[in-house]
Backbone bond lengths (Angstrom), bond angles and torsions (degrees), N, CA, C in turn:
res aa  C-N    CA-C-N  psi(-1)  N-CA   C-N-CA  omega(-1)  CA-C   N-CA-C  phi
1 M - - - 1.443 - - 1.536 110.82 -
2 F 1.321 115.98 -40.01 1.463 119.00 -177.85 1.522 111.05 -67.24
3 D 1.331 116.37 -31.69 1.461 120.42 179.94 1.527 111.25 -64.80
4 K 1.328 117.55 -27.18 1.459 120.52 177.79 1.526 110.87 -68.48
5 K 1.317 117.27 -33.19 1.466 121.54 179.21 1.522 111.97 -85.48
6 L 1.326 116.78 -32.66 1.456 122.48 -177.18 1.528 107.96 -130.12
7 K 1.323 116.10 84.47 1.459 122.02 -174.94 1.525 111.85 -53.45
8 G 1.328 115.77 130.05 1.449 121.76 -179.53 1.516 113.79 98.41
9 F 1.336 117.46 -10.34 1.463 120.69 -179.71 1.528 111.10 -59.14
10 A 1.316 116.74 -40.67 1.468 121.25 -178.78 1.526 110.68 -102.39
11 D 1.320 117.03 39.65 1.460 121.73 -179.40 1.518 110.58 -59.64
12 P 1.337 118.51 132.40 1.472 120.45 -178.45 1.529 113.42 -63.73
13 D 1.329 117.63 -19.08 1.462 120.61 178.66 1.524 112.79 -85.33
14 S 1.319 117.68 -5.95 1.473 120.94 -179.12 1.518 110.40 -72.11
15 I 1.301 115.37 134.15 1.462 121.53 176.00 1.515 109.60 -92.96
16 L 1.323 116.34 -40.47 1.453 122.07 -177.56 1.522 108.55 -145.36
17 T 1.315 115.90 134.14 1.457 120.84 177.47 1.512 108.18 -118.52
18 G 1.324 116.48 127.97 1.455 121.05 179.67 1.510 110.51 -120.31
19 V 1.293 115.56 146.66 1.452 120.94 179.55 1.517 108.81 -105.88
20 E 1.318 116.77 132.99 1.458 120.90 178.28 1.523 108.50 -120.97
21 T 1.313 116.12 138.11 1.459 120.41 176.81 1.514 109.26 -112.74
22 R 1.309 116.93 173.12 1.459 121.00 179.89 1.519 112.42 -100.90
23 S 1.294 116.16 22.45 1.462 119.58 179.63 1.516 109.38 -136.78
24 S 1.302 115.41 164.06 1.452 119.67 175.42 1.527 108.42 -117.72
25 S 1.293 115.48 168.72 1.458 120.38 -175.34 1.524 111.82 -82.66
26 P 1.329 117.36 131.24 1.461 119.91 175.63 1.528 111.83 -81.70
27 V 1.320 116.23 -3.23 1.466 121.35 -179.51 1.522 109.26 -127.98
28 K 1.308 115.79 166.16 1.455 121.25 176.31 1.517 107.54 -123.35
29 I 1.320 117.21 123.11 1.460 121.57 177.47 1.518 107.41 -79.91
30 V 1.313 116.71 118.57 1.467 121.64 -175.51 1.529 110.12 -66.82
31 R 1.321 115.01 136.62 1.468 121.49 175.71 1.520 108.80 -138.56
32 D 1.313 116.19 159.10 1.460 119.85 -178.54 1.523 111.13 -89.86
33 E 1.329 116.92 -171.34 1.467 121.57 -177.45 1.527 112.69 -66.69
34 N 1.341 116.73 -15.10 1.463 121.11 176.67 1.527 111.74 -99.16
35 F 1.331 116.56 12.35 1.465 124.59 177.99 1.532 113.75 71.88
36 V 1.317 118.74 13.11 1.461 122.68 -178.86 1.525 109.79 -94.93
37 S 1.336 116.18 139.56 1.469 120.44 176.79 1.527 109.17 -80.01
38 N 1.330 116.27 -173.47 1.462 119.12 178.06 1.523 111.37 -73.30
39 I 1.328 117.75 -4.89 1.461 122.52 173.87 1.520 107.10 -104.90
40 K 1.324 117.05 112.03 1.457 121.49 -175.74 1.527 111.14 -54.13
41 G 1.334 116.02 130.92 1.451 121.81 178.76 1.517 114.76 91.84
42 I 1.327 117.32 -4.59 1.464 121.11 177.62 1.522 108.46 -101.87
43 Y 1.307 115.95 120.21 1.462 122.82 -177.89 1.534 109.52 -113.95
44 P 1.328 118.14 88.77 1.465 119.31 179.55 1.524 110.11 -69.16
45 C 1.308 116.25 130.66 1.460 118.61 179.77 1.516 111.03 -150.71
46 G 1.307 114.86 162.43 1.447 121.42 175.83 1.514 114.22 83.31
47 E 1.313 114.01 -167.85 1.461 121.44 -174.26 1.526 112.64 -66.47
48 G 1.322 117.19 -40.84 1.462 121.15 -178.97 1.509 113.71 -64.55
49 A 1.317 117.09 -25.25 1.465 121.57 179.27 1.529 111.20 -92.80
50 G 1.329 117.19 -3.28 1.453 121.26 178.15 1.521 114.55 88.66
51 Y 1.336 117.51 18.36 1.467 120.57 -177.58 1.524 113.92 -111.96
52 A 1.320 117.91 12.45 1.456 119.95 -179.84 1.523 109.03 -152.79
53 G 1.319 115.40 162.57 1.451 119.88 -179.34 1.508 112.71 -124.38
54 G 1.302 117.90 15.54 1.460 121.47 -179.64 1.508 110.49 177.89
55 I 1.312 116.19 176.41 1.461 120.19 -174.05 1.532 112.83 -65.43
56 M 1.317 118.01 -36.16 1.472 119.62 -179.78 1.520 111.67 -70.93
57 S 1.331 116.98 -46.80 1.462 118.42 179.84 1.528 110.76 -68.29
58 A 1.335 118.05 -29.81 1.463 120.89 175.72 1.529 110.13 -67.05
59 S 1.327 116.42 -39.05 1.466 120.50 177.66 1.519 111.40 -63.25
60 V 1.320 115.77 -45.31 1.472 120.38 179.59 1.527 110.22 -63.24
61 D 1.322 117.05 -42.05 1.461 120.28 178.88 1.522 110.29 -63.93
62 G 1.330 117.30 -38.09 1.455 120.91 177.25 1.516 111.91 -63.37
63 I 1.317 116.75 -39.86 1.479 121.33 177.35 1.524 109.63 -64.10
64 K 1.335 117.17 -42.92 1.473 120.39 178.60 1.527 110.84 -60.99
65 C 1.326 116.47 -41.68 1.469 120.18 178.86 1.536 110.05 -65.40
66 A 1.333 116.63 -41.80 1.467 120.23 179.70 1.525 110.97 -61.79
67 I 1.324 116.72 -41.86 1.473 120.25 177.87 1.514 110.28 -62.55
68 S 1.322 116.90 -41.22 1.464 120.94 178.49 1.526 111.34 -62.33
69 I 1.331 116.04 -40.23 1.466 120.35 178.33 1.521 110.26 -64.26
70 L 1.338 117.31 -43.11 1.460 120.65 179.30 1.519 112.23 -63.07
71 K 1.330 116.60 -33.34 1.466 120.97 179.64 1.524 112.45 -73.26
72 S 1.353 116.52 -25.55 1.470 118.66 -174.39 1.494 114.12 -80.70
């Protein structure tokens, strides 16, 4: 459905699609040392979760969360 509004969003050659907004989070979703929130299986990361201040730090935080998921 989103591809109909934004042509190319669901391109078959895409490996990863990320959404970026123009705002940051006024709150921080608490997570433990393994990057997991109080809801098992939920890994809050990046700017929207309150763990980054820009696109680069959000990317790095996302990589850290992905590594944590792979380890679990």
